[in-house]
LUMDOKE-68817 format. One record per atom (N, C-alpha, C): residue number from 0; residue in one letter; chain; atom name; x, y, z. Coordinates in steps of 0.05 Angstrom, whole numbers. Last residue first. Example, Ala and Ser with C-alpha at 12.3 -4.5 7.8 and 13.67 -1.06 7.14 Angstrom:
# residues 2
num, residuo, cadena, atomo, c1, c2, c3
1, s, A, N, 257, -45, 142 $
1, s, A, CA, 273, -21, 143 $
1, s, A, C, 258, 1, 157 $
0, a, A, N, 264, -114, 156 $
0, a, A, CA, 246, -90, 156 $
0, a, A, C, 264, -66, 156 $
END
This chain:
# residues 188
num, residuo, cadena, atomo, c1, c2, c3
187, r, A, N, 7510, 66, 371 $
187, r, A, CA, 7491, 46, 361 $
187, r, A, C, 7475, 58, 339 $
186, f, A, N, 7549, 94, 400 $
186, f, A, CA, 7553, 88, 372 $
186, f, A, C, 7534, 68, 361 $
185, l, A, N, 7538, 97, 454 $
185, l, A, CA, 7541, 122, 439 $
185, l, A, C, 7543, 118, 409 $
184, p, A, N, 7539, 46, 476 $
184, p, A, CA, 7513, 58, 469 $
184, p, A, C, 7515, 84, 453 $
183, d, A, N, 7581, -3, 456 $
183, d, A, CA, 7582, 25, 465 $
183, d, A, C, 7556, 38, 457 $
182, r, A, N, 7584, -51, 433 $
182, r, A, CA, 7567, -49, 457 $
182, r, A, C, 7566, -21, 468 $
181, k, A, N, 7621, -46, 395 $
181, k, A, CA, 7594, -48, 386 $
181, k, A, C, 7574, -47, 409 $
180, s, A, N, 7669, 3, 413 $
180, s, A, CA, 7658, -23, 417 $
180, s, A, C, 7629, -24, 406 $
179, a, A, N, 7704, 44, 366 $
179, a, A, CA, 7685, 41, 388 $
179, a, A, C, 7674, 12, 389 $
178, s, A, N, 7733, 52, 322 $
178, s, A, CA, 7746, 37, 344 $
178, s, A, C, 7727, 33, 367 $
177, r, A, N, 7700, 80, 289 $
177, r, A, CA, 7710, 54, 279 $
177, r, A, C, 7723, 38, 301 $
176, p, A, N, 7691, 128, 315 $
176, p, A, CA, 7670, 108, 316 $
176, p, A, C, 7679, 81, 306 $
175, d, A, N, 7738, 155, 358 $
175, d, A, CA, 7734, 147, 330 $
175, d, A, C, 7713, 125, 329 $
174, r, A, N, 7728, 208, 404 $
174, r, A, CA, 7729, 180, 397 $
174, r, A, C, 7726, 176, 367 $
173, k, A, N, 7723, 255, 434 $
173, k, A, CA, 7746, 251, 416 $
173, k, A, C, 7750, 222, 411 $
172, f, A, N, 7679, 269, 461 $
172, f, A, CA, 7695, 248, 473 $
172, f, A, C, 7720, 242, 457 $
171, a, A, N, 7657, 312, 432 $
171, a, A, CA, 7658, 313, 461 $
171, a, A, C, 7677, 292, 473 $
170, t, A, N, 7664, 295, 378 $
170, t, A, CA, 7674, 321, 388 $
170, t, A, C, 7678, 320, 418 $
169, q, A, N, 7641, 245, 375 $
169, q, A, CA, 7668, 248, 366 $
169, q, A, C, 7680, 274, 377 $
168, c, A, N, 7589, 257, 395 $
168, c, A, CA, 7606, 237, 408 $
168, c, A, C, 7636, 241, 400 $
167, i, A, N, 7571, 294, 357 $
167, i, A, CA, 7574, 301, 386 $
167, i, A, C, 7593, 283, 400 $
166, r, A, N, 7571, 262, 311 $
166, r, A, CA, 7588, 286, 312 $
166, r, A, C, 7592, 295, 341 $
165, e, A, N, 7535, 221, 325 $
165, e, A, CA, 7563, 215, 319 $
165, e, A, C, 7581, 239, 321 $
164, v, A, N, 7487, 251, 333 $
164, v, A, CA, 7499, 236, 355 $
164, v, A, C, 7529, 230, 349 $
163, d, A, N, 7460, 306, 318 $
163, d, A, CA, 7479, 288, 304 $
163, d, A, C, 7496, 274, 325 $
162, i, A, N, 7394, 323, 328 $
162, i, A, CA, 7420, 319, 341 $
162, i, A, C, 7436, 299, 325 $
161, w, A, N, 7346, 326, 303 $
161, w, A, CA, 7363, 348, 298 $
161, w, A, C, 7390, 345, 312 $
160, g, A, N, 7316, 282, 320 $
160, g, A, CA, 7327, 281, 294 $
160, g, A, C, 7348, 303, 288 $
159, p, A, N, 7328, 261, 387 $
159, p, A, CA, 7315, 279, 368 $
159, p, A, C, 7330, 280, 342 $
158, v, A, N, 7335, 192, 400 $
158, v, A, CA, 7348, 218, 400 $
158, v, A, C, 7333, 236, 380 $
157, t, A, N, 7326, 135, 437 $
157, t, A, CA, 7313, 154, 419 $
157, t, A, C, 7326, 182, 422 $
156, r, A, N, 7346, 106, 475 $
156, r, A, CA, 7360, 104, 450 $
156, r, A, C, 7349, 124, 430 $
155, t, A, N, 7354, 134, 541 $
155, t, A, CA, 7337, 124, 519 $
155, t, A, C, 7354, 123, 493 $
154, y, A, N, 7380, 162, 579 $
154, y, A, CA, 7371, 135, 585 $
154, y, A, C, 7352, 125, 565 $
153, s, A, N, 7437, 202, 575 $
153, s, A, CA, 7410, 196, 564 $
153, s, A, C, 7404, 167, 570 $
152, i, A, N, 7469, 239, 624 $
152, i, A, CA, 7467, 214, 610 $
152, i, A, C, 7439, 210, 600 $
151, h, A, N, 7507, 279, 652 $
151, h, A, CA, 7486, 283, 632 $
151, h, A, C, 7484, 259, 614 $
150, q, A, N, 7521, 291, 720 $
150, q, A, CA, 7524, 274, 696 $
150, q, A, C, 7501, 281, 677 $
149, g, A, N, 7512, 316, 767 $
149, g, A, CA, 7530, 329, 748 $
149, g, A, C, 7535, 312, 723 $
148, d, A, N, 7473, 296, 798 $
148, d, A, CA, 7500, 288, 805 $
148, d, A, C, 7521, 299, 786 $
147, a, A, N, 7429, 313, 772 $
147, a, A, CA, 7434, 325, 798 $
147, a, A, C, 7462, 319, 807 $
146, a, A, N, 7431, 278, 729 $
146, a, A, CA, 7437, 307, 724 $
146, a, A, C, 7443, 321, 750 $
145, s, A, N, 7416, 231, 753 $
145, s, A, CA, 7443, 233, 743 $
145, s, A, C, 7450, 262, 737 $
144, e, A, N, 7362, 246, 766 $
144, e, A, CA, 7381, 239, 788 $
144, e, A, C, 7410, 241, 778 $
143, q, A, N, 7341, 253, 715 $
143, q, A, CA, 7342, 275, 733 $
143, q, A, C, 7362, 270, 756 $
142, a, A, N, 7346, 200, 695 $
142, a, A, CA, 7361, 222, 682 $
142, a, A, C, 7363, 246, 700 $
141, a, A, N, 7311, 174, 730 $
141, a, A, CA, 7340, 166, 729 $
141, a, A, C, 7356, 188, 717 $
140, k, A, N, 7263, 199, 716 $
140, k, A, CA, 7273, 201, 744 $
140, k, A, C, 7303, 195, 744 $
139, i, A, N, 7258, 183, 663 $
139, i, A, CA, 7260, 212, 669 $
139, i, A, C, 7272, 215, 697 $
138, r, A, N, 7253, 128, 669 $
138, r, A, CA, 7276, 139, 654 $
138, r, A, C, 7280, 168, 660 $
137, d, A, N, 7205, 126, 698 $
137, d, A, CA, 7230, 115, 710 $
137, d, A, C, 7254, 126, 696 $
136, n, A, N, 7170, 147, 660 $
136, n, A, CA, 7174, 161, 685 $
136, n, A, C, 7199, 152, 699 $
135, q, A, N, 7173, 105, 623 $
135, q, A, CA, 7182, 132, 615 $
135, q, A, C, 7188, 148, 641 $
134, a, A, N, 7150, 64, 653 $
134, a, A, CA, 7177, 61, 643 $
134, a, A, C, 7189, 88, 636 $
133, s, A, N, 7098, 86, 659 $
133, s, A, CA, 7114, 80, 683 $
133, s, A, C, 7144, 78, 675 $
132, k, A, N, 7080, 88, 606 $
132, k, A, CA, 7083, 113, 622 $
132, k, A, C, 7101, 109, 646 $
131, l, A, N, 7081, 33, 594 $
131, l, A, CA, 7098, 52, 579 $
131, l, A, C, 7102, 78, 594 $
130, r, A, N, 7041, 14, 630 $
130, r, A, CA, 7069, 4, 631 $
130, r, A, C, 7088, 23, 618 $
129, k, A, N, 6996, 43, 612 $
129, k, A, CA, 7006, 46, 639 $
129, k, A, C, 7035, 37, 642 $
128, s, A, N, 6992, 22, 560 $
128, s, A, CA, 6995, 51, 564 $
128, s, A, C, 7007, 56, 592 $
127, k, A, N, 6982, -31, 570 $
127, k, A, CA, 7006, -24, 556 $
127, k, A, C, 7012, 6, 561 $
126, n, A, N, 6931, -26, 596 $
126, n, A, CA, 6954, -37, 610 $
126, n, A, C, 6980, -30, 597 $
125, e, A, N, 6901, -6, 552 $
125, e, A, CA, 6904, 10, 577 $
125, e, A, C, 6928, 0, 593 $
124, s, A, N, 6905, -48, 517 $
124, s, A, CA, 6916, -22, 509 $
124, s, A, C, 6920, -5, 534 $
123, e, A, N, 6877, -87, 546 $
123, e, A, CA, 6905, -92, 538 $
123, e, A, C, 6918, -65, 531 $
122, q, A, N, 6826, -64, 551 $
122, q, A, CA, 6842, -69, 575 $
122, q, A, C, 6872, -73, 568 $
121, r, A, N, 6811, -62, 497 $
121, r, A, CA, 6813, -37, 512 $
121, r, A, C, 6831, -42, 537 $
120, a, A, N, 6811, -117, 485 $
120, a, A, CA, 6829, -99, 470 $
120, a, A, C, 6833, -73, 486 $
119, l, A, N, 6770, -134, 519 $
119, l, A, CA, 6797, -145, 522 $
119, l, A, C, 6818, -127, 508 $
118, e, A, N, 6727, -105, 497 $
118, e, A, CA, 6736, -100, 524 $
118, e, A, C, 6764, -111, 529 $
117, a, A, N, 6723, -129, 446 $
117, a, A, CA, 6728, -100, 449 $
117, a, A, C, 6738, -93, 477 $
116, a, A, N, 6713, -183, 458 $
116, a, A, CA, 6737, -175, 442 $
116, a, A, C, 6743, -146, 446 $
115, v, A, N, 6664, -178, 486 $
115, v, A, CA, 6687, -190, 499 $
115, v, A, C, 6712, -181, 484 $
114, v, A, N, 6631, -154, 447 $
114, v, A, CA, 6635, -141, 473 $
114, v, A, C, 6660, -152, 486 $
113, a, A, N, 6633, -191, 405 $
113, a, A, CA, 6643, -164, 401 $
113, a, A, C, 6649, -150, 427 $
112, e, A, N, 6607, -235, 430 $
112, e, A, CA, 6634, -238, 419 $
112, e, A, C, 6647, -210, 416 $
111, i, A, N, 6557, -212, 440 $
111, i, A, CA, 6573, -221, 462 $
111, i, A, C, 6603, -223, 454 $
110, v, A, N, 6540, -203, 387 $
110, v, A, CA, 6543, -181, 405 $
110, v, A, C, 6561, -188, 428 $
109, a, A, N, 6539, -255, 368 $
109, a, A, CA, 6558, -236, 355 $
109, a, A, C, 6562, -212, 373 $
108, g, A, N, 6497, -275, 399 $
108, g, A, CA, 6524, -287, 400 $
108, g, A, C, 6545, -269, 389 $
107, l, A, N, 6454, -242, 382 $
107, l, A, CA, 6464, -241, 410 $
107, l, A, C, 6492, -252, 412 $
106, e, A, N, 6461, -212, 317 $
106, e, A, CA, 6453, -234, 335 $
106, e, A, C, 6466, -231, 362 $
105, v, A, N, 6441, -152, 290 $
105, v, A, CA, 6464, -167, 300 $
105, v, A, C, 6454, -187, 321 $
104, r, A, N, 6396, -150, 235 $
104, r, A, CA, 6400, -147, 264 $
104, r, A, C, 6424, -163, 272 $
103, e, A, N, 6416, -124, 172 $
103, e, A, CA, 6407, -146, 189 $
103, e, A, C, 6413, -140, 218 $
102, y, A, N, 6439, -87, 138 $
102, y, A, CA, 6410, -87, 141 $
102, y, A, C, 6399, -110, 158 $
101, a, A, N, 6497, -126, 127 $
101, a, A, CA, 6482, -101, 123 $
101, a, A, C, 6452, -106, 126 $
100, q, A, N, 6522, -172, 176 $
100, q, A, CA, 6509, -167, 151 $
100, q, A, C, 6494, -140, 150 $
99, y, A, N, 6580, -184, 201 $
99, y, A, CA, 6557, -169, 210 $
99, y, A, C, 6544, -159, 184 $
98, i, A, N, 6616, -242, 208 $
98, i, A, CA, 6605, -223, 188 $
98, i, A, C, 6580, -211, 200 $
97, r, A, N, 6676, -269, 231 $
97, r, A, CA, 6650, -259, 238 $
97, r, A, C, 6641, -239, 217 $
96, r, A, N, 6727, -290, 228 $
96, r, A, CA, 6708, -296, 206 $
96, r, A, C, 6679, -288, 212 $
95, t, A, N, 6765, -273, 262 $
95, t, A, CA, 6744, -291, 273 $
95, t, A, C, 6725, -301, 251 $
94, a, A, N, 6797, -243, 228 $
94, a, A, CA, 6810, -261, 247 $
94, a, A, C, 6790, -282, 258 $
93, a, A, N, 6762, -209, 197 $
93, a, A, CA, 6777, -231, 185 $
93, a, A, C, 6788, -252, 205 $
92, v, A, N, 6700, -188, 201 $
92, v, A, CA, 6723, -189, 218 $
92, v, A, C, 6739, -214, 210 $
91, a, A, N, 6660, -143, 164 $
91, a, A, CA, 6671, -170, 167 $
91, a, A, C, 6697, -169, 183 $
90, v, A, N, 6601, -110, 155 $
90, v, A, CA, 6626, -108, 168 $
90, v, A, C, 6636, -137, 173 $
89, t, A, N, 6564, -82, 102 $
89, t, A, CA, 6570, -106, 117 $
89, t, A, C, 6598, -103, 129 $
88, v, A, N, 6526, -25, 99 $
88, v, A, CA, 6553, -36, 97 $
88, v, A, C, 6555, -61, 114 $
87, g, A, N, 6477, 2, 107 $
87, g, A, CA, 6481, -15, 84 $
87, g, A, C, 6508, -27, 80 $
86, a, A, N, 6466, 27, 153 $
86, a, A, CA, 6470, 45, 130 $
86, a, A, C, 6476, 28, 105 $
85, q, A, N, 6465, -13, 189 $
85, q, A, CA, 6440, 0, 184 $
85, q, A, C, 6442, 18, 159 $
84, t, A, N, 6520, -24, 191 $
84, t, A, CA, 6502, -44, 180 $
84, t, A, C, 6475, -32, 173 $
83, m, A, N, 6540, 23, 215 $
83, m, A, CA, 6549, 15, 189 $
83, m, A, C, 6529, -4, 176 $
82, k, A, N, 6514, 24, 265 $
82, k, A, CA, 6510, 47, 246 $
82, k, A, C, 6518, 38, 218 $
81, k, A, N, 6534, -24, 287 $
81, k, A, CA, 6505, -21, 281 $
81, k, A, C, 6500, 1, 261 $
80, v, A, N, 6588, -10, 292 $
80, v, A, CA, 6580, -32, 275 $
80, v, A, C, 6551, -30, 267 $
79, w, A, N, 6581, 32, 329 $
79, w, A, CA, 6593, 37, 303 $
79, w, A, C, 6586, 15, 283 $
78, p, A, N, 6559, 8, 375 $
78, p, A, CA, 6543, 28, 360 $
78, p, A, C, 6554, 33, 332 $
77, l, A, N, 6605, -28, 385 $
77, l, A, CA, 6578, -38, 378 $
77, l, A, C, 6561, -17, 364 $
76, v, A, N, 6649, 6, 398 $
76, v, A, CA, 6649, -12, 376 $
76, v, A, C, 6621, -20, 367 $
75, e, A, N, 6637, 36, 444 $
75, e, A, CA, 6645, 50, 419 $
75, e, A, C, 6641, 32, 395 $
74, d, A, N, 6626, -1, 482 $
74, d, A, CA, 6607, 21, 479 $
74, d, A, C, 6614, 39, 455 $
73, h, A, N, 6670, -35, 484 $
73, h, A, CA, 6646, -43, 469 $
73, h, A, C, 6626, -21, 464 $
72, g, A, N, 6731, 4, 477 $
72, g, A, CA, 6711, -12, 490 $
72, g, A, C, 6686, -17, 473 $
71, q, A, N, 6769, 28, 448 $
71, q, A, CA, 6758, 44, 469 $
71, q, A, C, 6735, 29, 483 $
70, r, A, N, 6792, 13, 402 $
70, r, A, CA, 6802, -1, 426 $
70, r, A, C, 6791, 14, 451 $
69, s, A, N, 6759, 4, 340 $
69, s, A, CA, 6763, 20, 364 $
69, s, A, C, 6774, 2, 386 $
68, i, A, N, 6775, -23, 293 $
68, i, A, CA, 6754, -2, 292 $
68, i, A, C, 6758, 16, 316 $
67, r, A, N, 6809, -61, 310 $
67, r, A, CA, 6819, -42, 289 $
67, r, A, C, 6800, -19, 286 $
66, d, A, N, 6781, -95, 342 $
66, d, A, CA, 6795, -73, 355 $
66, d, A, C, 6809, -54, 336 $
65, i, A, N, 6764, -135, 309 $
65, i, A, CA, 6744, -115, 316 $
65, i, A, C, 6758, -91, 329 $
64, h, A, N, 6816, -147, 261 $
64, h, A, CA, 6803, -153, 287 $
64, h, A, C, 6783, -130, 292 $
63, e, A, N, 6818, -132, 205 $
63, e, A, CA, 6832, -156, 216 $
63, e, A, C, 6818, -165, 242 $
62, v, A, N, 6758, -118, 167 $
62, v, A, CA, 6779, -110, 186 $
62, v, A, C, 6793, -135, 197 $
61, v, A, N, 6723, -99, 111 $
61, v, A, CA, 6737, -121, 124 $
61, v, A, C, 6759, -110, 142 $
60, l, A, N, 6663, -77, 90 $
60, l, A, CA, 6687, -68, 103 $
60, l, A, C, 6699, -91, 118 $
59, v, A, N, 6627, -82, 31 $
59, v, A, CA, 6636, -96, 55 $
59, v, A, C, 6662, -82, 65 $
58, h, A, N, 6567, -63, -4 $
58, h, A, CA, 6595, -58, 3 $
58, h, A, C, 6602, -72, 29 $
57, g, A, N, 6513, -67, -22 $
57, g, A, CA, 6531, -90, -22 $
57, g, A, C, 6560, -85, -15 $
56, n, A, N, 6494, -8, -27 $
56, n, A, CA, 6487, -32, -43 $
56, n, A, C, 6510, -53, -44 $
55, r, A, N, 6509, 38, -1 $
55, r, A, CA, 6484, 25, 7 $
55, r, A, C, 6479, -2, -7 $
54, y, A, N, 6549, 80, 5 $
54, y, A, CA, 6555, 51, 5 $
54, y, A, C, 6530, 34, 13 $
53, q, A, N, 6536, 134, 10 $
53, q, A, CA, 6552, 125, -14 $
53, q, A, C, 6555, 95, -16 $
52, g, A, N, 6510, 162, 50 $
52, g, A, CA, 6495, 143, 34 $
52, g, A, C, 6510, 132, 10 $
51, a, A, N, 6535, 191, 88 $
51, a, A, CA, 6524, 206, 65 $
51, a, A, C, 6510, 188, 45 $
50, e, A, N, 6554, 152, 121 $
50, e, A, CA, 6532, 168, 131 $
50, e, A, C, 6519, 185, 108 $
49, v, A, N, 6596, 135, 88 $
49, v, A, CA, 6574, 117, 94 $
49, v, A, C, 6550, 133, 103 $
48, e, A, N, 6629, 180, 90 $
48, e, A, CA, 6618, 172, 64 $
48, e, A, C, 6594, 153, 68 $
47, q, A, N, 6643, 179, 144 $
47, q, A, CA, 6629, 202, 133 $
47, q, A, C, 6615, 195, 107 $
46, e, A, N, 6672, 131, 145 $
46, e, A, CA, 6647, 134, 162 $
46, e, A, C, 6630, 157, 151 $
45, f, A, N, 6715, 146, 113 $
45, f, A, CA, 6697, 124, 105 $
45, f, A, C, 6670, 126, 119 $
44, q, A, N, 6739, 184, 146 $
44, q, A, CA, 6729, 192, 119 $
44, q, A, C, 6709, 171, 109 $
43, h, A, N, 6753, 152, 189 $
43, h, A, CA, 6734, 174, 193 $
43, h, A, C, 6722, 182, 166 $
42, l, A, N, 6790, 120, 164 $
42, l, A, CA, 6766, 107, 175 $
42, l, A, C, 6744, 128, 180 $
41, l, A, N, 6829, 157, 151 $
41, l, A, CA, 6814, 144, 130 $
41, l, A, C, 6789, 131, 140 $
40, g, A, N, 6832, 218, 190 $
40, g, A, CA, 6837, 190, 186 $
40, g, A, C, 6820, 178, 164 $
39, g, A, N, 6812, 269, 191 $
39, g, A, CA, 6839, 265, 181 $
39, g, A, C, 6846, 236, 176 $
38, a, A, N, 6775, 264, 251 $
38, a, A, CA, 6779, 278, 225 $
38, a, A, C, 6808, 275, 217 $
37, a, A, N, 6779, 198, 281 $
37, a, A, CA, 6777, 228, 282 $
37, a, A, C, 6782, 239, 254 $
36, r, A, N, 6789, 146, 284 $
36, r, A, CA, 6762, 153, 276 $
36, r, A, C, 6758, 183, 276 $
35, n, A, N, 6840, 143, 302 $
35, n, A, CA, 6834, 130, 277 $
35, n, A, C, 6806, 137, 266 $
34, a, A, N, 6839, 165, 353 $
34, a, A, CA, 6849, 181, 331 $
34, a, A, C, 6843, 169, 304 $
33, g, A, N, 6824, 137, 397 $
33, g, A, CA, 6803, 144, 379 $
33, g, A, C, 6812, 161, 355 $
32, s, A, N, 6862, 115, 429 $
32, s, A, CA, 6855, 143, 434 $
32, s, A, C, 6831, 152, 418 $
31, f, A, N, 6861, 64, 406 $
31, f, A, CA, 6858, 67, 435 $
31, f, A, C, 6849, 95, 442 $
30, a, A, N, 6875, 69, 355 $
30, a, A, CA, 6847, 61, 359 $
30, a, A, C, 6841, 63, 389 $
29, s, A, N, 6919, 118, 330 $
29, s, A, CA, 6911, 100, 351 $
29, s, A, C, 6881, 95, 353 $
28, l, A, N, 6953, 119, 273 $
28, l, A, CA, 6929, 131, 285 $
28, l, A, C, 6918, 111, 305 $
27, g, A, N, 6994, 93, 248 $
27, g, A, CA, 7001, 113, 268 $
27, g, A, C, 6977, 127, 281 $
26, q, A, N, 6961, 85, 187 $
26, q, A, CA, 6985, 79, 203 $
26, q, A, C, 6989, 101, 223 $
25, d, A, N, 6909, 67, 162 $
25, d, A, CA, 6913, 90, 179 $
25, d, A, C, 6937, 84, 198 $
24, i, A, N, 6888, 46, 103 $
24, i, A, CA, 6910, 41, 121 $
24, i, A, C, 6915, 67, 136 $
23, l, A, N, 6840, 17, 64 $
23, l, A, CA, 6844, 38, 84 $
23, l, A, C, 6866, 30, 103 $
22, v, A, N, 6830, 8, -3 $
22, v, A, CA, 6843, -3, 20 $
22, v, A, C, 6849, 20, 39 $
21, r, A, N, 6809, 26, -50 $
21, r, A, CA, 6793, 31, -27 $
21, r, A, C, 6805, 17, -2 $
20, d, A, N, 6839, 10, -93 $
20, d, A, CA, 6839, 39, -87 $
20, d, A, C, 6822, 46, -62 $
19, e, A, N, 6828, -44, -96 $
19, e, A, CA, 6854, -36, -84 $
19, e, A, C, 6854, -6, -77 $
18, s, A, N, 6772, -76, -82 $
18, s, A, CA, 6780, -51, -96 $
18, s, A, C, 6805, -41, -83 $
17, l, A, N, 6754, -142, -89 $
17, l, A, CA, 6771, -123, -74 $
17, l, A, C, 6778, -99, -92 $
16, h, A, N, 6694, -177, -85 $
16, h, A, CA, 6712, -162, -103 $
16, h, A, C, 6728, -142, -85 $
15, w, A, N, 6689, -240, -52 $
15, w, A, CA, 6682, -212, -54 $
15, w, A, C, 6702, -199, -73 $
14, k, A, N, 6694, -294, -38 $
14, k, A, CA, 6690, -287, -66 $
14, k, A, C, 6679, -258, -70 $
13, e, A, N, 6709, -310, 10 $
13, e, A, CA, 6681, -302, 8 $
13, e, A, C, 6674, -295, -21 $
12, d, A, N, 6764, -318, 0 $
12, d, A, CA, 6747, -340, 8 $
12, d, A, C, 6717, -335, 5 $
11, a, A, N, 6780, -264, -11 $
11, a, A, CA, 6781, -285, -32 $
11, a, A, C, 6763, -309, -25 $
10, i, A, N, 6770, -241, 39 $
10, i, A, CA, 6757, -230, 15 $
10, i, A, C, 6757, -251, -8 $
9, m, A, N, 6806, -270, 70 $
9, m, A, CA, 6777, -272, 75 $
9, m, A, C, 6761, -262, 50 $
8, d, A, N, 6855, -254, 47 $
8, d, A, CA, 6847, -282, 47 $
8, d, A, C, 6817, -285, 51 $
7, r, A, N, 6854, -199, 59 $
7, r, A, CA, 6852, -208, 31 $
7, r, A, C, 6845, -237, 28 $
6, c, A, N, 6860, -202, 115 $
6, c, A, CA, 6836, -190, 103 $
6, c, A, C, 6832, -199, 74 $
5, l, A, N, 6911, -225, 119 $
5, l, A, CA, 6888, -238, 131 $
5, l, A, C, 6861, -228, 119 $
4, k, A, N, 6941, -187, 91 $
4, k, A, CA, 6939, -214, 81 $
4, k, A, C, 6915, -228, 93 $
3, l, A, N, 6935, -142, 124 $
3, l, A, CA, 6925, -141, 97 $
3, l, A, C, 6922, -169, 86 $
2, q, A, N, 6961, -160, 171 $
2, q, A, CA, 6933, -152, 171 $
2, q, A, C, 6921, -153, 144 $
1, r, A, N, 7014, -167, 151 $
1, r, A, CA, 6999, -190, 162 $
1, r, A, C, 6969, -184, 162 $
0, a, A, N, 7027, -115, 136 $
0, a, A, CA, 7026, -136, 116 $
0, a, A, C, 7010, -160, 125 $
END
């Protein structure tokens, strides 16, 4: 909602026409892995349509941040922006109000801004990925150690959808969820 509002605000300020049927939302498709630009994603479909010449006369793609295109670094973002502008699509970045005009050369200042933003986004995503992998490995190690001690304790709140936690807890521990403490992890 925040991203859409920022983009809609820029569209209104620039007095561009918004086509609601052309709003691209690729939820759950990672810009860090490139899944948002792979087959099956709306951004990929848009890119294919641009390459086919469907948007040559005044179309604008508005994104919240440049990292919504890719979080794989400047060597992915800059060629993509250049491909779009050369094909007739203006690319606008709502957060910075940067506009990459269709059929125009990208100025040095805009290139530097895009390089810095793209690299910071890539580094941030890479650091998050490392932290999440480390935390997951710690949970796995703790679970393995408790299993070696004969305990079967889950160290995550995420449970596969096919497990009925309440039924298992009531059966295995003969507890009534109404009497369980709110701090009891089995009944969250």
